C-alpha positions in Angstrom: 0.0 0.0 -0.2 1.5 3.5 -0.8 1.4 6.1 1.5 -0.7 9.2 1.5 0.2 12.6 2.8 -1.0 16.4 2.5 1.0 18.8 0.4 2.9 21.2 2.5 2.2 24.4 0.2 -1.7 23.7 -1.3 -2.6 21.3 1.6 -4.2 18.6 -1.1 -3.5 14.9 -0.5 -1.4 12.9 -2.8 0.4 9.6 -3.0 4.2 10.0 -2.0 6.8 7.7 -4.0 9.2 8.2 -1.3 9.5 9.1 2.4 10.8 12.7 2.0 8.3 13.9 -0.8 6.4 16.9 0.5 4.6 18.4 -2.2 2.5 17.1 -4.7 4.1 18.5 -7.8 7.0 20.3 -9.0 4.6 23.5 -9.4 3.9 23.4 -5.6 7.6 22.9 -4.9 8.8 25.7 -7.1 6.1 28.1 -5.4 7.4 26.9 -1.9 10.5 27.7 -3.0 10.0 31.3 -4.0 7.8 32.0 -1.1 10.9 30.9 1.2 13.3 33.1 -0.7 10.7 36.1 -0.5 10.6 35.5 3.3 14.2 35.8 3.5 14.3 39.0 1.5 11.8 40.5 3.5 14.0 39.7 6.9 17.0 41.3 5.3 14.9 44.2 4.0 13.5 44.8 7.6 16.8 43.9 9.2 19.0 46.2 7.2 18.2 49.3 8.4 19.0 48.2 11.9 22.2 46.9 10.5 23.2 50.1 9.0 22.0 52.5 12.1 24.3 50.3 14.5 27.3 51.5 12.5 26.4 55.2 12.7 26.9 57.6 15.3 24.6 60.1 14.3 20.8 59.5 13.6 18.0 61.3 12.3 14.6 61.4 14.1 13.2 58.6 12.4 16.5 56.1 12.6 16.5 57.1 16.2 12.9 56.0 16.6 13.8 52.7 14.5 16.7 52.0 16.9 14.4 52.9 20.1 11.3 50.9 18.8 9.2 54.0 19.2 7.3 56.6 17.2 9.1 59.5 15.4 6.7 62.0 17.3 7.9 60.4 20.5 11.5 61.2 19.7 10.6 64.8 19.2 8.8 64.6 22.7 11.8 63.2 24.4 13.8 66.2 22.6 11.5 68.9 23.7 11.5 68.0 27.0 15.0 67.9 27.8 15.5 64.0 28.3 17.2 63.5 25.0 19.9 66.0 23.4 19.8 67.0 19.8 21.7 69.2 17.3 20.3 71.1 14.8 21.9 71.4 11.6 19.4 73.4 9.4 15.8 74.1 9.6 15.1 70.9 8.4 17.7 68.5 9.9 18.5 67.6 13.4 20.6 64.7 14.6 20.7 62.6 17.8 23.7 60.8 19.0 23.5 57.3 19.8 25.5 57.5 22.7 23.4 60.1 24.3 20.3 57.6 23.8 22.1 54.9 25.7 23.1 57.6 28.1 19.4 58.5 28.6 18.1 54.9 29.0 21.1 54.0 31.4 19.9 57.1 33.6 16.6 56.0 33.9 16.3 52.4 35.0 13.0 50.9 35.5 11.6 50.6 39.3 8.3 48.7 39.6 6.1 51.0 42.2 3.4 48.7 44.2 0.4 50.7 45.1 0.4 51.9 48.8 4.6 51.9 48.9 6.0 55.0 50.1 8.2 57.1 47.6 10.8 59.8 48.4 10.7 58.9 51.9 13.6 60.6 53.8 15.8 57.9 55.4 16.7 57.9 59.0 20.2 58.1 60.1 22.1 57.7 63.3 22.7 61.4 63.6 19.1 62.4 62.9 18.0 59.9 65.6 20.5 61.3 68.4 19.7 64.7 67.6 16.4 66.2 68.8 16.8 69.1 66.5 17.2 67.2 63.3 14.1 65.2 64.1 12.3 68.5 64.3 13.5 69.3 60.9 12.0 66.4 59.4 8.9 67.0 60.9 8.6 70.2 59.4 9.7 69.0 55.9 7.2 70.4 52.9 6.1 66.8 52.7 4.4 67.2 56.2 2.7 70.3 55.7 0.6 69.5 52.7 -2.8 70.9 53.1 -5.6 68.6 52.9 -8.1 68.8 50.3 -11.8 69.0 50.7 -13.8 66.3 48.7 -17.3 66.6 47.5 -19.4 63.7 45.8 -19.8 63.5 42.2 -23.7 64.4 43.0 -22.7 67.0 44.8 -20.6 68.4 42.2 -23.2 68.0 39.3 -25.7 70.0 41.3 -23.1 72.6 42.1 -21.6 73.2 38.8 -24.6 72.3 36.6 -22.5 69.6 34.5 -23.2 66.2 33.5 -21.9 62.7 34.6 -20.2 62.1 31.5 -18.6 65.6 31.3 -17.4 65.4 35.1 -15.8 62.3 34.3 -14.1 63.2 31.3 -12.8 66.6 32.6 -11.4 65.0 35.7 -9.5 62.5 33.9 -8.4 65.1 31.3 -7.1 67.7 33.9 -5.9 65.1 36.6 -8.2 66.3 39.5 -7.8 64.4 42.7 -10.4 61.5 43.0 -11.0 59.2 46.0 -13.4 56.2 46.2 -15.2 55.4 49.2 -18.0 52.6 49.3 -18.3 52.8 45.5 -18.8 56.3 45.0 -16.3 59.0 43.5 -15.3 62.3 45.5 -13.5 64.9 43.9 -11.2 67.9 45.3 -13.6 71.1 45.7 -10.4 73.1 45.0 -9.5 71.5 41.8 -13.5 71.6 40.7 -13.7 75.6 41.3 -10.4 75.8 39.6 -11.6 73.8 36.5 -15.2 75.3 36.1 -14.6 78.7 37.2 -16.9 78.7 40.4 -15.7 81.2 42.6 -17.2 83.7 45.6 -17.4 86.5 43.1 -19.6 83.9 40.5 -21.7 82.8 43.3 -22.5 86.4 44.4 -23.7 87.1 40.5 -27.6 86.7 40.3 -28.2 87.9 36.7 -26.9 85.6 33.6 -27.6 85.7 30.0 -27.2 82.8 27.5 -25.5 83.3 24.2 -28.8 83.9 22.3 -30.1 86.5 24.7 -26.9 88.5 25.0 -26.9 88.7 21.2 -30.1 90.0 20.9 -29.9 92.3 23.8 -26.5 93.8 22.5 -26.8 93.5 18.9 -23.5 91.5 18.8 -22.6 88.2 17.6 -21.3 84.9 19.2 -17.5 85.4 18.1 -17.7 89.0 19.6 -19.0 87.7 22.8 -16.3 84.9 23.2 -13.7 87.6 22.4 -14.8 90.0 25.1 -15.3 87.6 27.5 -11.6 86.2 27.0 -10.1 89.9 27.1 -12.1 91.7 29.7 -12.2 88.7 32.0 -15.9 88.4 31.8 -17.2 85.9 34.4 -18.9 82.8 32.6 -20.3 79.6 33.6 -21.3 76.2 31.8 -24.7 74.5 32.9 -26.0 71.6 31.1 -24.2 72.3 27.9 -25.1 75.9 27.8 -22.8 79.2 28.3 -24.0 81.7 30.4 -22.2 85.3 30.6 -22.6 87.8 33.8 -25.1 90.6 32.9 -23.4 93.0 35.2 -20.1 92.9 33.5 -21.6 92.7 29.9 -23.6 96.0 30.6 -20.1 97.9 32.1 -18.9 96.9 28.5 -21.8 97.2 26.1 -23.2 100.4 27.8 -26.9 100.2 27.0 -27.8 102.8 28.8 -25.6 104.8 26.6 -26.8 103.3 23.6 -30.4 104.4 24.6 -29.4 108.1 25.4 -30.3 110.8 23.2 -26.9 112.7 24.2 -25.1 110.6 21.8 -24.8 109.6 18.3 -23.3 106.2 17.0 -21.0 106.5 13.8 -23.9 104.9 11.5 -26.6 107.4 13.0 -24.2 110.5 12.4 -23.0 109.7 8.9 -26.8 108.9 8.0 -28.1 112.2 9.1 -25.3 114.6 7.8 -25.3 112.3 4.5 -21.5 111.7 4.8 -19.7 108.1 5.1 -18.5 106.8 8.1 -15.2 107.3 7.3 -15.7 111.0 6.8 -17.4 111.2 10.2 -14.4 109.6 11.9 -11.9 112.1 10.2 -14.2 114.8 11.5 -14.2 113.6 15.0 -10.4 112.8 15.2 -9.5 116.4 13.2 -11.7 118.2 15.8 -11.0 116.3 19.1 -14.6 115.4 19.8 -15.6 113.5 22.6 -16.1 109.7 21.8 -17.0 106.7 24.0 -16.1 103.1 23.2 -18.8 101.0 23.7 -18.2 97.1 22.7 -16.8 97.5 19.3 -18.9 101.0 18.3 -17.7 104.7 19.1 -20.4 106.9 20.6 -20.0 110.5 19.8 -21.5 113.5 21.8 -24.6 115.0 19.8 -23.9 118.5 21.3 -20.2 118.6 20.3 -20.9 117.1 16.9 -23.7 119.3 15.8 -21.7 122.4 16.5 -18.8 121.2 14.2 -21.3 120.6 11.8 -22.9 123.9 11.8 -19.9 125.7 11.8 -18.8 123.9 8.6 -22.1 124.7 7.0 -21.4 128.0 7.5 -18.3 128.5 6.1 -18.4 125.9 3.3 -22.2 125.8 2.5 -22.0 122.0 2.7 -21.4 119.6 5.6 -19.4 117.7 3.3 -16.5 119.1 1.1 -16.8 118.8 -2.6 
C-alpha cells in the first residue's frame, strides 16, 4: 500500500513515491521555494536599516525611532522635554547621538512601584536619631505640611457646577483632578473643581446671567464677539448642562446699553446717515476736531452737542457738511 500525505504548500492529499516527498507536484515545490526566498528577502529588508544604524554614530529622528522601537513623534517629545539632547543643523535637519540615547536609557532604570508603597521617604540616619533638632526639622518638612484637600461627591459636583455625569468623568480624567473612591462612590477635590469650572465667590454672588442668544439680541452682537470680549475682559462665565452663561452686570459695563439708549450720543452710523456722509468722513471729523467719543463694545459713541456744533460751523463756512 502506498502512503498518502498532504502537500506542504497547497494542502491537497497525494500519494508519495518516497518518504521525503513533501509536495504533490513540481509546481508546488517551485512555489514553496519562491515563498521561502521572498521571506528571506523581506527579513533582510527589515533588518538592513537596523544593521546600517548600528554602524552610525549620528542618527536622524526617524532612525532614532527605529533604533528605540518607538514612533518619531515620541522622539520629538523626548527632545522637547529635554530628556534627549539633539543638534539642529538646519531648519529641516536635526541629529541625535547614539551615545546620548544610551546615556538617557542608562540614567532612567525601571523601578516597579507597588500600590501603597511610600516614595521619596527620607531615610533615618544615626545623626538624625541622636539629635532632637534634626528630628524636628524632618517633622517640619514640606511633605508633612501639605494642605489637606476637601472632597465632595459626584452628585454634589453635578448639582453645584451644573455639569453632566459624562462631562464630569471626562474633565476629571483630562485635568488630573484628585479623586478618592469610598464605598463605590467617587469624591472630587472641591478646590480643583472650582479652578476647573470657574466657580468662585464672585461668581456665586452674581444673580443675573444671560445665555448666548439673549446676549446677542440684547447687545446686537455676535457669538464670536461675545467669546472675544469674555476672554479679553475676563467676564465671568459659567456652563450649565451644555449652555454657556455670561454675567449681565459685566456685559452692561462693556456694551453700555444705557448710553446707546441715551439721546446725548450718536453712533457713527447714525451721524453718517443724518449728515449724508460716510462713516470714514465722520471718523476723520471726530479725530481732526478732538471730539469726545466713548468706546462701547466695537462701536464709538459721539457726543451729539459737540458734533452738531462742528457741523453747523462747517455748513456756515463751506455751505455744505461735506467738502466737494
